[in-house]
N, C-alpha and C positions, 0 to 999 in steps of 0.2 A: 696206477702206481707201478714203477719198475725199479730196477736196481739203482739207478741214479737218484731216485727220490729218497733213498735211505742215507741221509747225510745231515750235517749240521747238528744243532742242539734240539733234540726232540724230548720234551719233558715227559717223564712218567708222572702223570699228575696225581695229586691227592684228591680224595673225594670229600667235599664239604658236607657237613651235617647240620641240620637244624637242632634246636634244643631237645626235641623229642627223638633225635637220631635218625630221622628220615633224611633223605638226600636233599640238600639245598641246591636246587637246579639253577636258581637265579645266580647264586654265588659261583657255581661251576661255570656258567656261561660267561660271567664277567672275568673270571680268572683266566680261562683259555684265550679269550679275546685279548687280554692284557699281555699274556705270554707271547702271542703272535705279534702284537704291536711292537714288542721289544726284540723281535728278530728270530724267534724260535721257528723251526722249520717243520714241525709236526707235533701231534698230540697223541700220547699213548695212554690208554685207560681200559679197565682198572687193574693194574698190576699189583704187585706186593705193596708198593707205596700207596696205591689207591684202595687198599684194604679189600681187594677183590674177593678174598675168601669169605667176607662178611656180606657180600651183595648177592641178592637172589638173581635168578636168570632175568626176570622182568626188570629189575633195577639196572642190570648191566645194559640191557637194550635201551632203557630210558637215558642212561648216561651217554651212551654212544649218540643217541639222537640229539641230546642237548649240545654236545660238543660239535657235531656236524652243523647244527643250526647256528651256533655261535661263530664259527670260523668259515663256513661255507666251503668253497674250493680254494681258499687262500693257501692252506697247507693240508696235507693228508691227516686224517684221523685214523689211528691204528687201534684195533681191538686186541686187548690182551686175552688170550684164550687159555684158561686154566680151570681144571676140574678134577674131581676125584676119579671119574670114569672116562673112557674113550668116547662112549656114546654122548655124554654131556658136552665134551669138548667139541665134537663134531657138530652138535646142535648149535653151540655158540658160534662156531665158524660160519655156519650157514646163515644164522640170524644177523651176524655182523654186517653182511652185505646189504640186507634189507634195511638195516638201520642207517646206511649211508657210509659205513667205513670202507676204506679203499685198501687197507693192509691189515695183516694179522701179526701179532707177536705170539709165537707158539711156545708154551711152557711144557715141561714134563708134567705128568699127573701129580696132583697133590698126594702127599702121604706115602704112596707106594714107591719104593726104590727098587725098580726091577733091573734085570740084566739087559744088555743091549738089544737082544732079540725082541724083548717086550717093549722097550722104549722106542725102537725103530718102528714096530708095528703101530704103536700109539701115534707117533709123529706122522707116520705115513698116512694114517687114516684121516688125520686132521688136514694135512696139506693137500691131500688128494680130494678132499671134500669141497674145495673151493678153487676158483681161478684167481683169487686175490693174491697180491704179492705177500709173501710170508718172510718173517724173520724168526729164526730159531733163537731161543733164549737159553743160554747156558749159564747156570748159577749153581755149581756144586756146593757152595758154602751154605746157601739157603735151602736148597731142595734135595741135596744128597745124591743127585744124579749128575754125573760128569760126562758131557759129550766131548770126547777127545777129538783132535783134529782129523784123524783118519775117519772117524764116524761122520763128522761134519762133511767131509769130502764125499763120502758115500751118499749121503742125503742129497748133496748138491748135484751129483751125477744122475740122480733118480727123478728129481723134481725141478722142472724148468722155472716154476713159480716160487722156488726158494731163492730169495735174492739177497738175504743178509743174515748176519749173526750178531746178537747182542752177547758179548763176551764178558762175563762177570766172575771168572775164576780168580781174579786178582793176580793172575800171573801174566804179565805183559808179554812174555815169550809166546803165549798162545796165539797172539795176533800174527807174529812172524811165522809160526808153525803152520797156521791155516793158510796164510798167503803162499807159503812154499808149496802147498799141495794143490791149491785151486787158483792161484794167481789172482786176477781181478774178477773172477767169476762171481764172488760174493762181496758185498759191502760189509765191512767189519766196523762195529760200533762198540764203544766202551760203555760198560754198564756199572762202573764203580767210580764214584765222583772223585775220590782222591788219587785216581790213576790216570786222569784225563790227559795231562800233558805228556806223560810217558807213553800213553796209548797212541796219541797222535804221532809221536816220534817214531813209533813202530809201524805206522801206516793206517791207523784208524781213520775212517771217513766221517764218523759221527759219534754222538754222545747221547745215550739215553740217560737223562740227568735227573737228579733229585732236588738239590738245593736251588735249582733254577725256579722251582715253584715260588720261592721267596725273592730270588735275586736274578731275574732273567737278563737284565742288561749286562751285569758282571759276568754271567755265565757265557753269554754270546761273545762278549769281548775276549774272554780268556780263550775260548775255542778258536776264534778268528786269529788272535795273535799267535797262538801255537801253530796253527795251520800255515800261517804266513811266514813262519820261521823267525819271528821277531822275538828272539830268545830273551833278551834283557827285560823287555816290557812284559812278556808272558810270565817270566819268573817272579817279577815284582808283584803282579796281580795274583799269581798262584800262592805266593807266600802269605798275602793278606787273606786269601780265601780258604786256605787249608784247614784252619780250625773249624770252619763250618762244613766244609766238604767231608771231613772225617765223621760228621754226624750221620752220614749216609751209610756207614759200614759198621754200625753197632746195632744190637737187638732193638733198641728203642728208636730206630731211624724214622718211623712214621710219626711218633710223638714229637720228636725233635724238629723235623722239617715243618710240621704243622705249627709248632710253637714259633719257629722262625717266620713263617707266613703271618702269624698273628702279630708279631712284633713290627713287621713292616706295613701292617694295615691291609693285608691281602689274604684273609682267611681266619680260621678259628682253630684252636688246638683240640677241638672235640674229636674223639676217636670212638669207634664202636667196640663194645666188649667182644672178646675177652680183654682187649686193651682198655686201660684206664688212663686218664690224664696224669701226667707227671706230678709228683708232690715232693715236698721237703727239700732236702739238700740236693738231690739230683736235678730237680727243676731249677733251683736257685743257681747252681753251677751252669746249667745250660743257658739260662737267661743272661747271666753275666757274660758268657762267651758270645752270645748273639749280640747283645747290646754293645759290647766293646767293638765287635766287628762292624756293626752298623755305624757306630760313632766315627770309626776310622775309614769309612766307606770311600773308595776312590771316586773322583768325579768322572763324568763322561769322557770318552776318548775324543 
């Protein structure tokens, strides 16, 4: 995997669970194959949407193996590297290759919000531990650590295998700022669902997407229309999609996206504690939004 492979719609997949909350590997394999059949260009697991913090090290390896087995070499399988400690993150990075992954999405450490000197050391240890292609994940809203464009440029100059950035600050100006510093050295990917059209307008090459787990055809269509500059068609599809895409940017995004999957017949709303399935008015409102969108679903292009 190289810089040019970080492109298109790359789902950050959910992790399906059996009733006993063990991983449903059969469902995972069917899901990723379905996503690829509908035009997705890669698979990323297990990030925040994949409830990565609830998976053991061995479960991560098993999920990577399931995804690789399901899609083969049709598209890259990217391992999300997230841990409390640098040592565990390095262990994940090394084991991802053995499981068949060809790229890494490198997160800041869970919980600890350190200064740049510490974050640089953490990221450097992970990226240097592998020759796999790496994507830095910047999400200050979720993780409290913000990698500003100058820091991104510093990492890019230090590590030839850092090929991409997933930019989830929700500030579309970041894409322009990073490009002004590194040019085309890094592929820039949008990590916020309801900012995808604006991000492409600023120069993003890809989308690490959430609602794609339930609606891959529509996600790929939206991406391709926006990239092709077909503004009217893209705006019409975006308008339809936005009520669902906004579900990606609220605290219950895992619950909501899994509920959307369940509604289209491709998944279950089961989540692992400390998450609990939605109940009451919140679930009813979400179901109404999902069902109204599915009812008005546009046909294939």
